[in-house]
The first five atom37 places (N, CA, C, CB, O) and aatype in JSON, in Angstrom:
{
  "aatype": [12, 2, 5, 10, 7, 2, 11, 11, 2, 9, 7, 1, 1, 13, 19, 0, 7, 10, 9, 3, 18, 19, 10, 10, 18, 15, 10, 9, 13, 0, 18, 10, 18, 15, 13, 7, 6, 5, 2, 2, 6, 7, 7, 13, 15, 19, 16, 7, 9, 0, 0, 9, 19, 14, 13, 9, 12, 17, 13, 16, 9, 9, 19, 10, 16, 6, 19, 13, 13, 7, 0, 16, 10, 7, 2, 15, 9, 12, 2, 10, 11, 14, 11, 15, 10, 16, 15, 2, 2, 7, 6, 10, 16, 13, 7, 5, 15, 9, 16, 1, 8, 10, 13, 3, 14, 9, 3, 12, 13, 14, 13, 7, 9, 9, 7, 9, 10, 16, 9, 11, 2, 15, 15, 11, 2, 5, 1, 10, 7, 3, 9, 9, 0, 2, 16, 16, 19, 19, 6, 19, 11, 11],
  "atom_mask": [
    [1, 1, 1, 1, 1],
    [1, 1, 1, 1, 1],
    [1, 1, 1, 1, 1],
    [1, 1, 1, 1, 1],
    [1, 1, 1, 0, 1],
    [1, 1, 1, 1, 1],
    [1, 1, 1, 1, 1],
    [1, 1, 1, 1, 1],
    [1, 1, 1, 1, 1],
    [1, 1, 1, 1, 1],
    [1, 1, 1, 0, 1],
    [1, 1, 1, 1, 1],
    [1, 1, 1, 1, 1],
    [1, 1, 1, 1, 1],
    [1, 1, 1, 1, 1],
    [1, 1, 1, 1, 1],
    [1, 1, 1, 0, 1],
    [1, 1, 1, 1, 1],
    [1, 1, 1, 1, 1],
    [1, 1, 1, 1, 1],
    [1, 1, 1, 1, 1],
    [1, 1, 1, 1, 1],
    [1, 1, 1, 1, 1],
    [1, 1, 1, 1, 1],
    [1, 1, 1, 1, 1],
    [1, 1, 1, 1, 1],
    [1, 1, 1, 1, 1],
    [1, 1, 1, 1, 1],
    [1, 1, 1, 1, 1],
    [1, 1, 1, 1, 1],
    [1, 1, 1, 1, 1],
    [1, 1, 1, 1, 1],
    [1, 1, 1, 1, 1],
    [1, 1, 1, 1, 1],
    [1, 1, 1, 1, 1],
    [1, 1, 1, 0, 1],
    [1, 1, 1, 1, 1],
    [1, 1, 1, 1, 1],
    [1, 1, 1, 1, 1],
    [1, 1, 1, 1, 1],
    [1, 1, 1, 1, 1],
    [1, 1, 1, 0, 1],
    [1, 1, 1, 0, 1],
    [1, 1, 1, 1, 1],
    [1, 1, 1, 1, 1],
    [1, 1, 1, 1, 1],
    [1, 1, 1, 1, 1],
    [1, 1, 1, 0, 1],
    [1, 1, 1, 1, 1],
    [1, 1, 1, 1, 1],
    [1, 1, 1, 1, 1],
    [1, 1, 1, 1, 1],
    [1, 1, 1, 1, 1],
    [1, 1, 1, 1, 1],
    [1, 1, 1, 1, 1],
    [1, 1, 1, 1, 1],
    [1, 1, 1, 1, 1],
    [1, 1, 1, 1, 1],
    [1, 1, 1, 1, 1],
    [1, 1, 1, 1, 1],
    [1, 1, 1, 1, 1],
    [1, 1, 1, 1, 1],
    [1, 1, 1, 1, 1],
    [1, 1, 1, 1, 1],
    [1, 1, 1, 1, 1],
    [1, 1, 1, 1, 1],
    [1, 1, 1, 1, 1],
    [1, 1, 1, 1, 1],
    [1, 1, 1, 1, 1],
    [1, 1, 1, 0, 1],
    [1, 1, 1, 1, 1],
    [1, 1, 1, 1, 1],
    [1, 1, 1, 1, 1],
    [1, 1, 1, 0, 1],
    [1, 1, 1, 1, 1],
    [1, 1, 1, 1, 1],
    [1, 1, 1, 1, 1],
    [1, 1, 1, 1, 1],
    [1, 1, 1, 1, 1],
    [1, 1, 1, 1, 1],
    [1, 1, 1, 1, 1],
    [1, 1, 1, 1, 1],
    [1, 1, 1, 1, 1],
    [1, 1, 1, 1, 1],
    [1, 1, 1, 1, 1],
    [1, 1, 1, 1, 1],
    [1, 1, 1, 1, 1],
    [1, 1, 1, 1, 1],
    [1, 1, 1, 1, 1],
    [1, 1, 1, 0, 1],
    [1, 1, 1, 1, 1],
    [1, 1, 1, 1, 1],
    [1, 1, 1, 1, 1],
    [1, 1, 1, 1, 1],
    [1, 1, 1, 0, 1],
    [1, 1, 1, 1, 1],
    [1, 1, 1, 1, 1],
    [1, 1, 1, 1, 1],
    [1, 1, 1, 1, 1],
    [1, 1, 1, 1, 1],
    [1, 1, 1, 1, 1],
    [1, 1, 1, 1, 1],
    [1, 1, 1, 1, 1],
    [1, 1, 1, 1, 1],
    [1, 1, 1, 1, 1],
    [1, 1, 1, 1, 1],
    [1, 1, 1, 1, 1],
    [1, 1, 1, 1, 1],
    [1, 1, 1, 1, 1],
    [1, 1, 1, 1, 1],
    [1, 1, 1, 1, 1],
    [1, 1, 1, 0, 1],
    [1, 1, 1, 1, 1],
    [1, 1, 1, 1, 1],
    [1, 1, 1, 0, 1],
    [1, 1, 1, 1, 1],
    [1, 1, 1, 1, 1],
    [1, 1, 1, 1, 1],
    [1, 1, 1, 1, 1],
    [1, 1, 1, 1, 1],
    [1, 1, 1, 1, 1],
    [1, 1, 1, 1, 1],
    [1, 1, 1, 1, 1],
    [1, 1, 1, 1, 1],
    [1, 1, 1, 1, 1],
    [1, 1, 1, 1, 1],
    [1, 1, 1, 1, 1],
    [1, 1, 1, 1, 1],
    [1, 1, 1, 0, 1],
    [1, 1, 1, 1, 1],
    [1, 1, 1, 1, 1],
    [1, 1, 1, 1, 1],
    [1, 1, 1, 1, 1],
    [1, 1, 1, 1, 1],
    [1, 1, 1, 1, 1],
    [1, 1, 1, 1, 1],
    [1, 1, 1, 1, 1],
    [1, 1, 1, 1, 1],
    [1, 1, 1, 1, 1],
    [1, 1, 1, 1, 1],
    [1, 1, 1, 1, 1],
    [1, 1, 1, 1, 1]
  ],
  "atom_positions": [
    [[-19.78, 19.47, 3.37], [-19.4, 18.83, 2.38], [-19.97, 20.19, 1.14], [-20.11, 17.13, 2.4], [-21.08, 20.62, 1.45]],
    [[-19.57, 20.6, 0.32], [-19.61, 21.43, -0.64], [-19.96, 20.66, -2.22], [-18.24, 22.15, -0.51], [-19.09, 20.19, -2.95]],
    [[-21.28, 20.66, -2.49], [-21.6, 19.97, -3.24], [-21.0, 20.66, -4.77], [-23.02, 19.76, -2.96], [-20.99, 21.88, -4.93]],
    [[-20.57, 19.78, -5.73], [-19.51, 20.61, -7.0], [-20.47, 20.44, -8.14], [-17.7, 19.76, -7.47], [-20.58, 21.34, -8.97]],
    [[-21.19, 19.31, -8.24], [-22.22, 19.48, -9.39], [-22.73, 18.06, -9.88], [0.0, 0.0, 0.0], [-22.27, 16.96, -9.55]],
    [[-23.55, 18.28, -10.57], [-23.85, 16.45, -11.49], [-23.39, 16.76, -12.85], [-25.88, 15.75, -11.72], [-23.89, 17.47, -13.72]],
    [[-22.16, 15.96, -12.83], [-21.72, 16.07, -14.21], [-21.42, 14.64, -14.3], [-20.47, 17.13, -14.56], [-21.32, 13.99, -13.26]],
    [[-21.27, 14.11, -15.43], [-20.94, 13.08, -16.21], [-19.63, 12.01, -15.07], [-20.27, 13.9, -17.85], [-18.51, 12.17, -15.56]],
    [[-19.59, 11.21, -13.99], [-18.59, 11.16, -13.31], [-18.46, 9.38, -13.22], [-18.8, 12.09, -11.94], [-18.45, 8.63, -12.25]],
    [[-18.35, 9.12, -14.68], [-18.42, 7.81, -15.14], [-17.24, 6.89, -13.97], [-17.97, 7.84, -16.97], [-17.35, 6.17, -12.98]],
    [[-16.07, 7.51, -14.89], [-14.62, 6.73, -13.85], [-14.6, 6.91, -12.49], [0.0, 0.0, 0.0], [-13.84, 6.15, -11.88]],
    [[-15.36, 7.89, -11.7], [-14.8, 8.15, -10.35], [-15.82, 6.72, -9.82], [-15.13, 10.06, -9.56], [-15.55, 5.74, -9.14]],
    [[-17.25, 7.24, -10.6], [-18.28, 6.0, -10.21], [-17.94, 4.53, -10.14], [-19.33, 5.98, -11.15], [-18.08, 3.62, -9.32]],
    [[-17.39, 4.71, -11.51], [-16.94, 2.59, -11.72], [-15.97, 2.7, -10.77], [-16.05, 1.69, -13.58], [-16.64, 2.32, -9.81]],
    [[-14.89, 2.94, -10.32], [-13.88, 2.84, -9.23], [-14.57, 2.98, -7.38], [-12.72, 4.23, -9.66], [-14.08, 2.48, -6.37]],
    [[-15.81, 3.85, -7.5], [-16.03, 3.62, -5.93], [-16.86, 2.36, -5.73], [-16.83, 4.91, -5.19], [-16.87, 1.77, -4.65]],
    [[-17.85, 1.8, -7.22], [-18.24, 0.88, -7.2], [-17.3, -0.57, -7.12], [0.0, 0.0, 0.0], [-17.52, -1.48, -6.32]],
    [[-16.27, -0.57, -8.07], [-15.64, -1.64, -7.4], [-14.93, -1.67, -6.18], [-14.91, -2.04, -8.1], [-14.69, -2.79, -5.73]],
    [[-14.4, -0.29, -5.3], [-14.07, -0.42, -4.16], [-14.9, -1.26, -3.34], [-13.93, 0.68, -3.73], [-14.46, -2.25, -2.75]],
    [[-16.28, -0.83, -3.31], [-17.51, -1.38, -2.44], [-17.32, -2.43, -2.79], [-18.95, -0.97, -2.58], [-16.35, -2.86, -2.16]],
    [[-17.89, -3.5, -3.81], [-17.88, -4.79, -4.41], [-16.43, -5.74, -4.13], [-18.11, -4.49, -5.98], [-16.21, -6.92, -3.9]],
    [[-15.84, -4.85, -4.24], [-14.72, -5.99, -4.03], [-14.33, -6.38, -2.53], [-13.36, -5.51, -4.72], [-13.85, -7.45, -2.17]],
    [[-14.71, -4.98, -1.56], [-14.88, -5.05, 0.11], [-15.97, -6.24, 0.04], [-15.54, -3.39, 1.04], [-15.75, -7.19, 0.79]],
    [[-16.95, -6.3, -0.65], [-18.38, -6.84, -0.27], [-17.77, -8.42, -0.3], [-19.88, -6.4, -1.55], [-17.69, -9.19, 0.65]],
    [[-17.39, -8.64, -1.61], [-16.91, -9.93, -2.13], [-15.54, -10.6, -1.1], [-16.4, -9.6, -3.85], [-15.3, -11.81, -0.98]],
    [[-15.05, -9.88, -0.66], [-14.06, -10.7, -0.2], [-14.33, -10.73, 1.41], [-12.59, -10.16, -0.67], [-13.38, -11.23, 2.0]],
    [[-15.47, -10.29, 2.3], [-15.88, -10.64, 3.33], [-17.0, -11.84, 2.81], [-16.33, -9.38, 4.14], [-17.49, -12.57, 3.67]],
    [[-17.23, -11.93, 1.93], [-18.22, -12.9, 1.35], [-17.08, -13.9, 1.38], [-19.05, -12.54, -0.22], [-16.85, -14.63, 2.34]],
    [[-16.31, -13.88, 0.14], [-15.48, -15.16, 0.22], [-14.76, -16.08, 1.67], [-14.37, -14.72, -0.61], [-14.63, -17.27, 1.95]],
    [[-14.38, -14.6, 2.41], [-13.85, -15.09, 3.65], [-14.99, -16.03, 4.83], [-13.29, -13.68, 4.33], [-14.56, -16.95, 5.53]],
    [[-16.19, -15.65, 4.85], [-17.33, -16.09, 5.76], [-17.45, -17.17, 4.94], [-18.7, -15.14, 6.03], [-17.43, -18.09, 5.76]],
    [[-17.58, -17.71, 3.74], [-17.88, -19.05, 2.68], [-16.53, -20.07, 3.07], [-17.85, -18.49, 0.63], [-16.5, -21.29, 3.2]],
    [[-15.36, -18.97, 3.2], [-14.28, -20.22, 3.24], [-14.19, -20.66, 4.73], [-12.65, -19.76, 2.66], [-14.1, -21.86, 4.98]],
    [[-14.19, -19.64, 5.85], [-14.66, -20.03, 7.19], [-15.57, -20.96, 7.69], [-15.05, -19.18, 7.63], [-15.39, -21.66, 8.68]],
    [[-16.65, -20.94, 6.89], [-18.3, -21.09, 7.4], [-18.55, -21.94, 6.66], [-19.42, -19.94, 7.29], [-19.11, -22.81, 7.33]],
    [[-18.45, -22.37, 5.26], [-19.03, -22.88, 4.16], [-18.35, -24.47, 4.25], [0.0, 0.0, 0.0], [-17.25, -24.65, 4.77]],
    [[-19.08, -25.51, 3.7], [-18.44, -26.74, 3.54], [-18.69, -26.8, 2.18], [-18.9, -27.94, 4.38], [-19.72, -26.47, 1.6]],
    [[-17.18, -27.48, 1.48], [-16.33, -27.57, 0.36], [-17.6, -28.4, 0.01], [-14.63, -28.17, 0.39], [-18.18, -29.12, 0.81]],
    [[-17.98, -28.19, -1.37], [-18.91, -28.92, -2.53], [-18.21, -29.36, -3.62], [-19.99, -28.03, -3.13], [-17.38, -28.51, -3.95]],
    [[-18.2, -30.31, -4.29], [-17.98, -30.91, -5.42], [-17.51, -30.28, -6.48], [-18.9, -31.41, -5.73], [-16.88, -30.98, -7.27]],
    [[-17.64, -28.94, -6.77], [-16.73, -28.24, -7.62], [-15.87, -27.41, -7.56], [-17.1, -27.85, -8.23], [-15.58, -26.51, -8.35]],
    [[-15.11, -27.93, -5.83], [-14.19, -26.82, -5.35], [-14.23, -25.94, -4.41], [0.0, 0.0, 0.0], [-13.35, -25.63, -3.6]],
    [[-15.46, -25.5, -4.55], [-16.28, -23.64, -3.84], [-16.77, -24.42, -2.55], [0.0, 0.0, 0.0], [-16.87, -25.6, -2.22]],
    [[-17.03, -23.16, -1.97], [-17.48, -23.45, -0.6], [-19.06, -23.01, -0.63], [-16.53, -22.59, 0.56], [-19.41, -22.09, -1.37]],
    [[-19.9, -23.63, 0.12], [-21.31, -23.21, -0.08], [-21.78, -23.26, 1.49], [-22.24, -24.29, -1.2], [-21.17, -23.91, 2.34]],
    [[-22.87, -22.54, 1.72], [-23.53, -22.46, 3.2], [-24.7, -22.78, 2.81], [-23.52, -21.08, 4.07], [-24.95, -22.53, 1.63]],
    [[-26.02, -23.56, 3.83], [-27.27, -23.88, 3.4], [-27.79, -23.34, 4.82], [-27.57, -25.51, 2.88], [-27.13, -23.05, 5.82]],
    [[-29.31, -23.29, 4.57], [-29.87, -23.08, 5.98], [-30.04, -21.72, 6.16], [0.0, 0.0, 0.0], [-30.0, -21.03, 5.15]],
    [[-30.3, -20.91, 7.73], [-29.89, -19.79, 8.33], [-28.77, -19.24, 7.63], [-29.61, -20.01, 9.64], [-28.93, -18.21, 6.97]],
    [[-27.77, -19.74, 7.68], [-26.31, -19.13, 7.21], [-26.14, -18.66, 5.99], [-25.27, -20.04, 7.25], [-25.21, -17.91, 5.68]],
    [[-26.97, -19.04, 5.25], [-27.06, -18.43, 3.67], [-27.73, -17.38, 3.82], [-27.78, -19.27, 2.52], [-27.94, -16.91, 2.7]],
    [[-28.22, -16.69, 4.7], [-28.6, -15.31, 4.92], [-27.59, -14.22, 5.0], [-29.29, -15.27, 6.07], [-27.69, -13.06, 4.6]],
    [[-26.59, -14.84, 5.6], [-25.29, -13.8, 6.14], [-24.68, -13.07, 4.73], [-23.8, -14.87, 7.02], [-24.13, -11.99, 4.95]],
    [[-24.69, -13.43, 3.53], [-24.05, -12.77, 2.45], [-25.16, -11.99, 2.2], [-23.47, -13.63, 1.25], [-24.77, -10.84, 1.99]],
    [[-26.26, -12.06, 2.12], [-26.91, -10.82, 1.66], [-27.27, -9.77, 3.08], [-28.38, -11.33, 0.76], [-27.64, -8.61, 2.88]],
    [[-27.15, -10.24, 4.29], [-27.22, -8.93, 5.34], [-25.63, -8.19, 5.21], [-27.55, -9.57, 7.25], [-25.36, -6.99, 5.3]],
    [[-24.81, -9.23, 5.0], [-23.55, -8.42, 4.47], [-23.53, -7.07, 3.62], [-22.86, -9.33, 3.63], [-22.97, -6.04, 3.99]],
    [[-24.42, -7.27, 2.14], [-24.57, -6.58, 1.24], [-25.48, -5.28, 1.49], [-24.95, -7.4, 0.35], [-25.34, -4.11, 1.15]],
    [[-26.52, -5.99, 2.28], [-27.5, -5.05, 3.03], [-26.68, -4.14, 4.08], [-28.67, -5.97, 3.87], [-27.08, -2.99, 4.21]],
    [[-25.87, -4.46, 4.63], [-25.23, -3.24, 5.86], [-24.12, -2.81, 4.82], [-24.43, -3.96, 7.75], [-24.39, -1.69, 4.39]],
    [[-23.03, -3.29, 4.3], [-22.5, -2.57, 3.93], [-22.51, -1.37, 2.73], [-21.96, -3.16, 4.0], [-21.86, -0.33, 2.61]],
    [[-23.66, -2.09, 1.83], [-24.13, -0.98, 0.42], [-24.95, -0.03, 0.89], [-25.04, -1.67, -0.91], [-24.68, 1.17, 0.92]],
    [[-26.66, -0.89, 1.53], [-27.44, -0.08, 2.25], [-27.31, 0.65, 2.97], [-27.98, -0.4, 2.68], [-27.19, 1.85, 2.76]],
    [[-27.29, 0.05, 4.05], [-27.22, 0.83, 5.54], [-25.76, 1.86, 5.49], [-27.06, -0.56, 7.03], [-25.78, 2.76, 6.32]],
    [[-24.71, 1.8, 4.73], [-23.92, 2.8, 5.36], [-24.3, 4.09, 4.47], [-22.28, 2.39, 5.37], [-24.12, 5.21, 4.96]],
    [[-24.96, 3.9, 2.81], [-25.34, 5.0, 2.36], [-26.73, 5.67, 3.02], [-25.4, 4.75, 0.99], [-27.08, 6.69, 2.42]],
    [[-27.4, 5.36, 3.89], [-28.71, 5.92, 4.32], [-28.21, 6.07, 5.62], [-30.11, 5.04, 4.15], [-28.95, 6.87, 6.2]],
    [[-27.32, 5.68, 6.35], [-26.87, 6.32, 7.8], [-25.7, 7.58, 7.46], [-26.04, 4.92, 8.92], [-25.67, 8.73, 7.89]],
    [[-24.7, 6.81, 6.42], [-23.45, 7.94, 6.64], [-23.64, 9.09, 5.07], [-21.46, 6.85, 6.65], [-22.99, 10.13, 4.96]],
    [[-24.52, 8.65, 4.13], [-24.7, 9.52, 3.47], [-24.06, 9.03, 1.82], [0.0, 0.0, 0.0], [-24.5, 9.33, 0.7]],
    [[-23.03, 8.27, 2.16], [-22.71, 7.42, 1.07], [-21.86, 5.84, 1.47], [-21.79, 8.4, 0.12], [-21.36, 5.67, 2.58]],
    [[-21.83, 5.24, 0.86], [-20.96, 4.06, 0.82], [-19.39, 4.22, 0.62], [-21.45, 3.24, -0.27], [-18.9, 4.92, -0.27]],
    [[-18.56, 3.4, 1.7], [-17.3, 3.56, 1.38], [-16.45, 4.13, 0.08], [-17.03, 2.55, 1.57], [-15.81, 5.16, -0.11]],
    [[-16.69, 3.16, -0.59], [-16.36, 3.8, -2.25], [-16.36, 5.17, -2.47], [0.0, 0.0, 0.0], [-15.51, 6.06, -2.45]],
    [[-17.97, 5.07, -2.75], [-18.48, 6.87, -2.88], [-17.89, 7.6, -2.09], [-19.96, 7.31, -2.55], [-17.65, 8.68, -2.64]],
    [[-17.39, 7.54, -0.61], [-16.86, 8.73, -0.31], [-15.64, 8.67, -0.03], [-17.42, 9.31, 0.58], [-15.19, 9.55, 0.71]],
    [[-14.7, 7.58, -0.56], [-13.14, 7.92, -0.88], [-12.98, 8.6, -2.18], [-12.2, 6.59, -0.94], [-12.13, 9.46, -2.39]],
    [[-13.89, 8.16, -3.1], [-13.84, 9.2, -4.51], [-14.75, 10.31, -4.35], [-14.35, 8.45, -5.99], [-15.28, 10.72, -5.38]],
    [[-15.09, 10.98, -3.1], [-15.75, 12.03, -3.29], [-17.23, 12.12, -3.95], [-14.94, 12.66, -3.91], [-17.59, 13.2, -4.4]],
    [[-17.84, 11.35, -3.99], [-19.05, 11.43, -4.51], [-20.12, 11.27, -3.54], [-19.17, 10.55, -5.5], [-19.73, 10.9, -2.43]],
    [[-21.53, 11.5, -3.71], [-22.63, 11.62, -2.7], [-23.88, 11.15, -3.44], [-22.8, 13.15, -2.11], [-24.22, 12.04, -4.22]],
    [[-24.57, 10.26, -3.48], [-25.61, 10.02, -4.18], [-26.95, 10.84, -3.37], [-25.71, 8.4, -4.33], [-27.09, 10.61, -2.17]],
    [[-27.81, 11.7, -4.0], [-29.02, 12.64, -4.0], [-30.13, 12.35, -4.35], [-28.92, 13.58, -4.62], [-30.4, 12.05, -5.51]],
    [[-31.01, 12.4, -3.36], [-32.3, 11.77, -3.64], [-33.34, 13.19, -4.76], [-33.12, 11.33, -1.75], [-33.32, 14.26, -4.16]],
    [[-33.85, 13.24, -5.68], [-34.28, 14.22, -6.3], [-35.43, 14.45, -6.08], [-34.1, 14.18, -7.37], [-36.04, 15.24, -6.8]],
    [[-36.06, 13.8, -5.0], [-37.28, 13.92, -4.68], [-37.45, 15.05, -2.95], [-37.8, 12.18, -4.64], [-38.47, 15.73, -2.8]],
    [[-36.71, 15.04, -2.23], [-36.76, 15.24, -0.99], [-35.79, 16.76, -1.05], [-36.22, 13.83, -0.09], [-34.96, 16.94, -1.94]],
    [[-36.01, 17.61, -0.14], [-35.61, 18.98, -0.27], [-34.55, 19.09, 0.35], [-36.46, 19.91, 0.14], [-34.28, 20.26, 0.63]],
    [[-33.89, 18.4, 0.64], [-32.72, 18.37, 1.66], [-31.88, 17.53, 0.86], [-33.03, 17.77, 3.23], [-30.67, 17.54, 1.06]],
    [[-32.36, 16.82, -0.01], [-31.47, 15.67, -0.69], [-30.58, 14.09, -0.64], [0.0, 0.0, 0.0], [-29.72, 13.49, -1.28]],
    [[-31.6, 13.9, 0.77], [-31.03, 13.18, 1.79], [-31.73, 11.98, 1.07], [-31.35, 13.6, 3.45], [-32.94, 11.99, 0.82]],
    [[-30.77, 10.76, 0.69], [-31.63, 9.59, 0.47], [-32.54, 9.22, 1.51], [-30.85, 8.48, 0.22], [-32.37, 9.44, 2.71]],
    [[-33.61, 8.6, 0.93], [-34.85, 7.21, 1.68], [-33.97, 5.97, 1.63], [-36.61, 6.75, 0.52], [-33.2, 5.58, 0.75]],
    [[-34.27, 5.48, 2.73], [-34.02, 3.83, 3.1], [-34.53, 2.73, 1.3], [-35.56, 3.34, 4.92], [-33.93, 1.88, 0.64]],
    [[-35.99, 3.47, 1.21], [-36.43, 2.89, 0.1], [-35.65, 3.07, -1.22], [0.0, 0.0, 0.0], [-35.46, 2.19, -2.06]],
    [[-35.19, 4.51, -1.28], [-34.55, 4.79, -2.62], [-32.97, 3.88, -2.74], [-34.32, 6.62, -2.72], [-32.55, 3.26, -3.72]],
    [[-32.29, 4.08, -1.37], [-31.27, 3.39, -1.29], [-31.44, 2.08, -2.06], [-30.97, 3.25, 0.02], [-31.12, 1.89, -3.23]],
    [[-32.11, 1.04, -1.02], [-32.38, 0.04, -1.18], [-32.71, -0.08, -3.08], [-33.46, -0.18, -0.08], [-31.89, -0.81, -3.63]],
    [[-33.47, 0.36, -3.76], [-33.83, 0.32, -4.84], [-32.85, 0.51, -6.1], [-34.71, 1.07, -4.75], [-32.8, -0.24, -7.07]],
    [[-32.02, 1.75, -5.86], [-31.29, 2.03, -6.74], [-30.0, 0.86, -6.53], [-30.99, 3.59, -6.65], [-29.11, 0.79, -7.37]],
    [[-30.01, -0.02, -5.34], [-28.67, -1.05, -5.43], [-29.35, -1.96, -5.51], [-27.55, -1.23, -4.32], [-28.62, -2.84, -5.06]],
    [[-30.67, -2.62, -5.88], [-31.1, -3.82, -6.33], [-30.88, -3.64, -8.09], [-32.74, -4.09, -5.74], [-31.29, -4.38, -8.98]],
    [[-30.45, -2.96, -8.15], [-30.77, -2.83, -9.88], [-29.19, -2.74, -9.9], [-31.9, -1.22, -10.72], [-28.78, -2.56, -11.05]],
    [[-28.4, -2.79, -9.15], [-26.59, -2.66, -9.4], [-26.23, -4.18, -10.17], [-25.47, -2.51, -7.49], [-25.16, -4.27, -10.77]],
    [[-27.16, -5.36, -10.12], [-26.44, -6.66, -10.98], [-26.6, -5.75, -12.36], [-27.45, -8.54, -10.97], [-25.56, -5.38, -12.91]],
    [[-28.01, -5.36, -12.99], [-28.17, -4.96, -14.29], [-27.36, -3.87, -14.5], [-29.48, -4.69, -14.63], [-26.93, -3.88, -15.66]],
    [[-26.86, -2.67, -13.65], [-26.23, -2.14, -14.37], [-24.88, -2.32, -14.48], [-26.5, -1.21, -14.25], [-24.19, -1.62, -15.22]],
    [[-24.39, -3.3, -13.71], [-23.09, -3.55, -13.8], [-22.91, -4.67, -14.88], [-22.54, -3.9, -12.44], [-21.72, -4.83, -15.14]],
    [[-23.62, -5.35, -15.47], [-23.65, -6.46, -16.59], [-23.83, -6.16, -17.81], [-24.53, -7.35, -16.45], [-24.91, -5.57, -17.74]],
    [[-23.51, -6.17, -18.95], [-22.13, -6.91, -18.68], [-20.83, -5.69, -18.64], [-21.84, -8.16, -20.11], [-20.75, -4.64, -19.28]],
    [[-20.23, -6.06, -17.99], [-18.76, -5.08, -17.93], [-19.49, -3.47, -17.64], [-17.64, -5.13, -19.85], [-19.06, -2.48, -18.23]],
    [[-20.56, -3.39, -16.72], [-21.23, -1.97, -16.47], [-21.77, -1.24, -17.79], [0.0, 0.0, 0.0], [-22.11, -0.06, -17.77]],
    [[-21.82, -2.12, -19.08], [-22.05, -0.92, -20.21], [-23.8, -0.48, -20.15], [-21.57, -1.63, -22.05], [-24.34, 0.49, -20.69]],
    [[-24.33, -1.36, -19.43], [-25.78, -0.81, -18.92], [-25.71, 0.51, -18.36], [-26.44, -1.7, -17.8], [-26.21, 1.58, -18.7]],
    [[-25.13, 0.23, -17.63], [-24.79, 1.79, -16.23], [-23.95, 2.76, -16.96], [0.0, 0.0, 0.0], [-24.21, 3.92, -16.65]],
    [[-22.8, 2.57, -18.06], [-22.24, 3.34, -18.73], [-23.12, 4.42, -19.56], [-21.51, 2.58, -19.41], [-23.02, 5.65, -19.54]],
    [[-24.2, 3.39, -20.46], [-25.1, 3.83, -21.29], [-26.02, 4.87, -20.77], [-25.74, 2.79, -21.73], [-26.0, 6.07, -21.02]],
    [[-26.94, 4.14, -19.91], [-28.03, 5.37, -18.73], [-27.04, 6.61, -18.34], [-28.6, 4.46, -16.77], [-27.57, 7.73, -18.35]],
    [[-26.08, 6.55, -18.09], [-25.08, 7.67, -17.1], [-25.05, 8.54, -18.46], [-23.14, 7.02, -16.29], [-25.6, 9.63, -18.66]],
    [[-24.35, 7.85, -19.26], [-24.31, 9.43, -20.76], [-25.68, 9.63, -21.36], [-23.17, 9.02, -22.55], [-25.78, 10.69, -21.99]],
    [[-26.8, 8.85, -21.33], [-27.74, 8.81, -22.23], [-28.91, 9.68, -21.36], [-28.07, 7.21, -22.71], [-30.01, 9.83, -21.91]],
    [[-28.73, 10.14, -20.25], [-29.83, 10.12, -19.19], [-29.58, 11.72, -18.97], [-29.61, 8.95, -17.69], [-28.46, 12.13, -19.28]],
    [[-30.48, 12.6, -18.49], [-29.88, 14.57, -18.26], [-29.64, 14.64, -17.15], [-30.94, 16.01, -18.49], [-29.14, 15.72, -16.85]],
    [[-29.79, 13.85, -16.22], [-29.16, 13.72, -15.01], [-28.34, 12.86, -14.47], [-29.83, 13.73, -14.36], [-28.08, 12.74, -13.27]],
    [[-27.85, 12.16, -15.49], [-26.57, 11.09, -15.56], [-26.53, 10.33, -14.68], [-25.3, 11.54, -15.53], [-25.64, 10.03, -13.88]],
    [[-27.71, 9.94, -14.86], [-28.14, 8.54, -13.97], [-27.82, 7.35, -14.59], [-29.67, 8.37, -13.7], [-27.52, 7.35, -15.78]],
    [[-27.85, 6.02, -13.71], [-27.85, 5.23, -14.48], [-29.17, 4.39, -13.87], [-26.47, 4.65, -14.63], [-29.65, 4.74, -12.79]],
    [[-29.7, 3.36, -14.54], [-31.29, 2.51, -14.08], [-31.43, 2.66, -12.92], [-31.51, 0.91, -14.25], [-32.54, 3.12, -12.69]],
    [[-30.67, 2.46, -11.8], [-31.0, 2.33, -10.79], [-31.3, 3.4, -10.12], [0.0, 0.0, 0.0], [-32.08, 3.4, -9.18]],
    [[-30.7, 4.43, -10.56], [-31.09, 5.9, -10.14], [-32.19, 6.53, -10.5], [-30.26, 6.74, -10.5], [-32.8, 7.42, -9.92]],
    [[-32.47, 5.84, -11.81], [-33.52, 6.25, -12.66], [-34.96, 6.03, -11.82], [-33.44, 5.36, -14.08], [-35.78, 6.9, -11.52]],
    [[-35.0, 4.69, -11.55], [-36.18, 3.91, -11.04], [-36.21, 4.72, -9.32], [-35.81, 1.86, -11.1], [-37.08, 5.36, -8.73]],
    [[-35.11, 4.39, -9.04], [-35.28, 5.25, -7.38], [-35.16, 6.79, -7.38], [-33.94, 4.78, -6.22], [-35.19, 7.17, -6.21]],
    [[-35.01, 7.96, -8.36], [-35.44, 8.8, -8.74], [-33.9, 9.58, -7.57], [-37.25, 8.9, -8.65], [-33.95, 10.32, -6.58]],
    [[-32.65, 8.92, -8.36], [-31.83, 9.98, -7.05], [-30.97, 9.93, -8.14], [-31.19, 9.44, -5.17], [-31.42, 9.48, -9.2]],
    [[-29.7, 10.35, -8.07], [-28.67, 11.15, -8.72], [-27.54, 11.05, -8.0], [-28.99, 12.51, -8.89], [-27.77, 10.97, -6.8]],
    [[-26.21, 11.03, -8.33], [-24.87, 11.02, -7.75], [-24.14, 12.37, -8.27], [-24.03, 9.64, -8.19], [-24.24, 12.73, -9.44]],
    [[-23.52, 12.97, -7.44], [-22.94, 13.84, -7.58], [-21.34, 14.08, -6.81], [-23.9, 14.6, -7.35], [-20.92, 13.69, -5.72]],
    [[-20.84, 14.71, -7.64], [-19.15, 15.0, -6.97], [-19.51, 16.17, -5.99], [-17.71, 15.64, -8.32], [-20.17, 17.12, -6.4]],
    [[-19.07, 16.08, -4.68], [-18.65, 17.04, -3.79], [-17.25, 17.13, -2.91], [-19.61, 17.03, -3.0], [-16.46, 16.22, -2.68]],
    [[-17.21, 18.46, -2.52], [-15.93, 18.77, -2.41], [-16.0, 18.89, -0.71], [-15.47, 20.14, -3.37], [-16.86, 19.52, -0.09]],
    [[-14.67, 18.01, -0.04], [-14.65, 17.71, 1.53], [-13.81, 18.69, 1.74], [-14.17, 16.25, 2.15], [-13.42, 18.94, 2.88]]
  ]
}
């Protein structure tokens, strides 16, 4: 993979995040529908140890794929790759990956405005999670 550079790739990052989280929420919905109990509000819920499974799904689909494969499925499809700004080879550490994604809810709420504003206004085109984890996302040529 050749790195093309660090430009403002907001549209591609949005689509990549959409792919990742649609996949994640679809799997969580299927899990809750299959193994959950219907509640009074018409939804499904799980309790006890079974409530940990959606977190494990998030951790596997988002964090571990990024650590072991260099990018999430959405980032791979959109030819994007998160890079560490602190390591010589640019590979993310486990801590950087989990840190950048713990801030996904903030970056994506409301309608991604916080993430878009931080990408547009940071010198390295970083969203809040990237700034805190000391990472950035670059386009790559396959």
